[in-house]
N, C-alpha and C positions, 0 to 999 in steps of 0.2 A: 272713237276711246277712251275706250265706259272711263267710270274712276276712278274703281284702282290700279285701274292702270297711271293712270293719272300721274297717280298723290305713290306712286313707286314712282317717276318717272321722273315727278318734280326732284324723289327726297334724291336718286340720283347726279338730275345734276345738280340739290347743292353739295354735297358731297366730290362730283368732281372737278365747281369751284366752286371758291372758296365765298363768294355771295352771289344773291342774286337780287335784284329788285323785281317786286310788284308785276311791274309792269314788265320785267323780261319775259317772268316765269310765264304770261299774261301773252307773249306775242309770243315766246315757242310752242305754247300752246295750241293756240287758237282762238283762248278761254278770253272773259272780261276780266277786269284785274281786281272788281265785286268773287268772283268767282275762283278768283286767282289768292285771294284773301282768304275767302269760306276752306279754300283748300290746306292751306296752311294752319291755322285755326286746327280742322281734320287731324292731320298730321303731328298736332303740339296734343290731341287731343287720344291719341293713340302712342302716346306718352315718348315721341321720337324730341329730344331738345336742340328746338328749334329756338332761337339767337337770332334779333336784332341790331342792328348798329347805323344811326340814322349817318347817311351820303351814301352808308355804304351797302345795306340792302338784307338781309334774313341768312343765317347757313347755318349752316345741322352742327350742331354742339362735337368742342374732342374731346376724339375717341370712340364718337359710334359710327357704326360700320352695320352696314348691313352682313348675315350669314352668307353665305356660299348657297347656291341654287343644287336640292339635292333633287337626285329626281330615283323613282319604283326603276325596277324593269320595264317595268308596262309601257312607261313615260318613254323613254332612253328607243322600243322599241317601235313603236308607233311612227315617235321621226324618223329612224331605220327606216318600217315599213315607207312612209313619204319621200323620199328620196326621189325614187323613180318618174312620180310626177313634177317635183324640182325639177329634174332634171328635166322633163320632157316641156311642160304650159312655164317655162319661167326666161329667163335670155342670158348672158353669159357671168354679171352682177349679177346678180343673184345665187345662182349656181357657183360664186367662187365663197360667196359670203356659209352659205349653204355647210360649206363643203366643210368648211375653218368652223365653225360654229357643232359639225358632230365628231369633229379633232376636239374639240377642246373640254365637248361633252366626254367624249371616252376616256379622255387624263380624269376623272373624275372619278368614271367607276372599278367597281373593283373588275381581278381576274375576270372572273364566273360571268360577272354581270358585262365586262368588254364581247368575251367571245358569243356572250347572248342575243348580243345585238349585230356583232358583225356576220353571226348564222343570220339574222334577222335579212340581213343585208344581202346577202351571198345570194335572198328565196323568194325574192323580189323583184323585177325588172321590166323597165317595160318595150316596144313590138310596134315600131312605126312604120306602113310599107313604104316603097320606094314612095307611091304616088301619092301620097302620105309627106313628103319630104320635105318643100319645100314652106310649111303651112309648121316646121322649125321655125325658134326664136334668135335673129342674127346679130339685132343687137345688144346693147348691152347699156339700156339706157332706162331701168328700174328701180334701181337706188336712185341715179343724182333724182328724178321725179319724184321716189316715195319726198327725199329729201329736201326738194321744193317746198313738197306739200310742206312737209310738216312747218317749216321755218316761212313760207306763205310767200315766196322769192320766185319776181317772173322770170319767166325761161322768153326763148327763144329759139324757135325751132325754122328747119328747112322742111316741109312736108308739101310733101307727092300725092294727088288724091287719085280719085279710084279712074279717069280722066288722062290721069302721067302730067301731069296739070304739074308745078313744086312752083312753094309760094313762101316766103318768108315771112313771122305775124310776133310777137310778141303774146304770148295766155297768160294764164293765170292758174294755176291747176289744181284741182277742191279733191280731183281722186283718182285712183284707178281702181275699173268692171276686167272680169277675164271673161268675155261671151262670144259662142262663137267661131271658139279654139286662134282668139287671138285678145291679147289684153284691148284694152282701149283705154285712151285718155282723156280724160273728163273735167271742159279749159273755159275759160274766158280768154274771149279772141280780142284783139284789141285793134284786130282788122274788118271779121266779120260786129264784132259789137251788142257780142251772144255767147252762149254757153255753147260749144261744141263739141262730136264727141270724136278725137282721133285715135286710129292706129300704129297704136307704138309702130309696129314695122315695117308702117310710111314715111318714119321721121327719118330726112335723111342725114340732118347735121340738126345739136342739139348744143346748150350754154345756157345755165345757171347765171344766170344777173345777179348784180352785187345788186341788187333792188329790190323792197321789199314792195306788195302787189301796188296794184292805184285802184283798183275797188272796195271797197270797204265795207259791202254787202252782200257775203256770198254767201248760196242756199250752202247745204252741206250734201257731200254724196245721197244717207237717205235720200233726201228726198228729193235729188235729182235723180234718182232710182224709180222713187214712186210717179214721178212723173213718165219715164218710162214705160213704166208698168200700166198704167194710162193708155198711155198713145196704143198699147199694145192692143188689150182688150176692149179699141173703142173704134180697132181700122181691123179688122179681118183679113188684113192684109199689105199686110206691116212683116218688114221683110224679118224680125227676129220671132211671128208667125209659126 
């Protein structure tokens, strides 16, 4: 998450929940308390009234609200054009939320804009030959996994490996990657004591536990991707080459 998105997220969180402490903000966004202080100061410098109350935390001044999101026709059409890709490459949980988001967007568009958006949707599709049908995501785990990543919560999974063996393990997810026509979860595995790459469609069962991460010094997803890129460049026989 870039800083602009994080600042907007902090404002939204302060609007949704009356008071937030610095530690709560830092924990929710996975940043240090020092960074959270800087973000709150930056929000105040933007002219947004931020108040502090001892023993309770920070809040947004009464009467302040974010204006509704306004989309151009081109922006709305870009979202509708992406719908076949969302249907094809996401799972059931993402598809449901994406459909409801598009419905809300249509509600705020004018009649002419809405008709153009629906025309764009009808003029875009995906085609999947039968012999690729087994690659279609059948899980509904992407939304729970995204929540666990954001809230830094331990997840318990029953996972089936490539040999068909199933194991139960606690993991700490740091990110999701889409490659080789599958979603992959990158997570610290407490069973193996290292970062592992789990194919999401091999997860048989999943529980997000009410337990914070036990490991405190996680790498971020970009660092993991850089390591993976180095492995690919150093090994001509790497499975991703």
